[in-house]
Structures are given as C-alpha cells and as structure tokens.
C-alpha positions in Angstrom: 28.9 62.1 -88.4 30.5 59.5 -86.2 31.6 60.9 -82.8 33.9 59.2 -80.3 33.1 58.9 -76.5 34.4 62.5 -76.0 31.9 64.0 -78.4 34.6 64.6 -81.1 34.5 63.2 -84.6 37.0 60.5 -85.5 40.2 61.4 -87.3 39.0 60.0 -90.7 35.8 62.0 -90.6 37.6 65.2 -89.8 40.0 64.7 -92.6 37.1 64.0 -95.1 35.5 67.4 -94.1 38.8 69.3 -94.6 39.3 67.7 -98.0 35.7 68.5 -99.0 36.4 72.1 -98.0 39.5 72.0 -100.2 37.4 70.9 -103.2 34.9 73.7 -102.5 37.7 76.3 -102.4 39.1 74.8 -105.7 35.7 75.2 -107.3 35.6 78.9 -106.3 33.6 78.8 -103.1 34.3 81.4 -100.5 34.9 80.7 -96.8 31.4 81.7 -95.9 30.0 79.1 -98.3 32.2 76.5 -96.7 30.9 77.5 -93.3 27.3 77.1 -94.5 27.7 73.9 -96.4 29.9 72.0 -93.9 28.4 73.5 -90.7 31.8 74.6 -89.3 32.8 77.7 -87.5 34.4 80.7 -89.4 37.8 80.1 -87.7 38.0 76.5 -89.1 37.1 77.6 -92.6 39.7 80.3 -92.4 42.4 77.9 -91.1 41.5 75.4 -93.8 41.6 78.1 -96.5 45.1 79.1 -95.4 46.2 75.5 -95.5 44.6 74.9 -98.9 46.1 78.1 -100.3 49.6 77.3 -99.1 49.7 73.5 -99.8 46.6 72.5 -101.8 44.7 69.4 -100.9 47.9 68.0 -99.4 48.0 70.8 -97.0 44.6 69.8 -95.7 45.6 66.2 -95.0 46.3 65.6 -91.3 49.6 64.6 -89.8 48.2 61.2 -89.0 47.3 59.8 -85.7 47.8 62.2 -82.8 48.5 61.6 -79.2 50.2 58.8 -77.4 49.7 55.3 -78.7 47.8 52.9 -76.4 49.9 50.5 -74.4 47.5 47.7 -75.3 47.1 46.4 -78.9 43.7 45.8 -80.4 44.1 42.1 -79.7 45.0 42.8 -76.1 42.0 45.0 -75.7 39.8 42.1 -76.9 41.6 39.9 -74.4 40.9 42.4 -71.7 37.2 42.4 -72.5 37.1 38.6 -72.4 38.7 38.7 -69.0 36.1 41.3 -67.8 33.3 39.2 -69.2 34.6 36.2 -67.3 33.9 38.1 -64.1 35.9 39.4 -61.2 35.6 36.1 -59.2 37.2 34.2 -62.0 40.3 36.4 -61.4 40.5 35.8 -57.6 38.2 38.6 -56.2 35.7 37.9 -53.6 32.8 39.8 -55.4 31.8 40.3 -59.0 32.3 44.0 -58.7 34.8 45.5 -61.2 36.5 48.6 -60.0 39.0 50.7 -61.9 41.8 49.6 -59.4 41.0 45.9 -59.9 41.0 46.3 -63.7 44.3 48.1 -63.5 45.7 45.2 -61.5 44.2 42.7 -64.0 45.9 44.5 -66.9 49.2 44.4 -65.1 48.9 40.7 -64.3 47.6 39.6 -67.8 49.5 41.9 -70.1 52.4 43.3 -68.1 51.4 46.9 -68.7 50.8 49.4 -66.0 47.8 51.8 -66.1 46.8 54.3 -63.5 43.3 53.4 -62.3 42.0 56.8 -63.5 43.2 56.0 -67.1 41.5 52.6 -67.1 38.3 54.5 -67.6 39.4 55.5 -71.1 40.1 51.9 -72.0 36.6 50.9 -70.8 35.1 53.6 -73.0 36.9 52.3 -76.0 35.4 48.9 -75.3 31.9 50.4 -75.0 31.6 49.8 -71.3 30.0 52.3 -69.0 29.7 52.8 -65.2 27.2 50.4 -63.7 26.5 50.6 -60.0 25.3 47.4 -58.3 21.8 47.3 -56.9 21.9 47.4 -53.1 19.6 44.4 -52.7 20.3 41.0 -51.2 20.3 38.1 -53.6 18.1 36.2 -51.2 15.4 38.9 -51.4 11.9 37.5 -51.7 9.8 39.9 -53.7 6.5 38.1 -53.0 7.1 38.1 -49.3 7.8 41.8 -49.4 4.7 42.6 -51.3 2.6 40.5 -48.9 4.2 42.2 -45.9 3.6 45.7 -47.3 0.0 44.9 -48.2 -1.1 43.1 -45.0 1.3 43.6 -42.1 2.5 47.2 -42.6 -1.0 48.8 -42.6 -1.7 47.1 -39.3 1.5 48.3 -37.5 1.9 51.8 -39.0 0.7 54.7 -36.9 -2.8 56.0 -37.6 -2.8 59.7 -38.4 -3.8 61.9 -35.4 -7.3 63.3 -35.7 -7.8 67.0 -35.4 -9.9 67.6 -32.3 -12.9 69.8 -32.4 -12.6 73.1 -30.4 
C-alpha cells in the first residue's frame, strides 16, 4: 500500500479499499470477514457497512479531494525544486544553506505566494526533500595532514597516564 509522508494511504488507495469492502458485503461477507481480509479495524468495517447499506457502492465513494488546495500548482512545485537545486547562492544568499525562511522568501519572490516558514516543510516533503544538516567542517580541511598529526604529533604531546605508586 502506498503511504504518504504522514504515514497515511493516498486517497485513491483508501477509496479502492472501501469499494472492495462494498463488493465483499454484496457477496454476503460479514463485517468480521472484511476486517480479516482487508486488515482494517472493526470501526472502519462498521462505518463502511453502514455507508454501503444506505447508498451501495456509491455510498463508499469518497467526497473527492479533502483539505485546502495548495497555493502552488504542480508546475510551480517543479519550478520551486529547480530553484532549490540551483542553490541558495544563485538566489542572492551568502551561503548554500537553505532554511525554511529562505525558501518561504524564494516562493514569495518567484511565485507571488506567501507561505509561513513552518508550512514550507510540507512542500519540501511533497518534493521528497528531507532535513539535511551541514557538516561542521571547513572546506579547506586537509584529511591527510590531520591523520599525520594524530598519528605522530598527538602521541608525543598528550599527557602520559600517571603510574600508581607502590605503597
């Protein structure tokens, strides 16, 4: 079963399960059988049975898309991803670090749509992006020099462990 970023199944998958339950009810299956075969809770099977009993298969169809529509269209989301891939410095920032506030500002400038920085996180989830924290290492870091220092220099300067004196 396909699940979205919040762990829920997508709308089409949920509707297919409800319609399958309706076919099972029409073939004489009881609610307990629907629970076993579809792996749902008793409450869902009971609710689906009532909907099927009152309206048939049509009663099990969903009302369509729920919730508020996104302010950005699918094409605009693709455009946003292209902007993000271009990098933060390509959009006037000093560093390559994307923050939610920077992305909200980018959306406002590019598409004329305002998003609260906290809601930008949901858009990034739709695009398949996740939180990535930058490594706290300098770009100029010389790994060979560090290994050499740790192998030769550090042992000479670290403190020797104190010996236990005999009584």
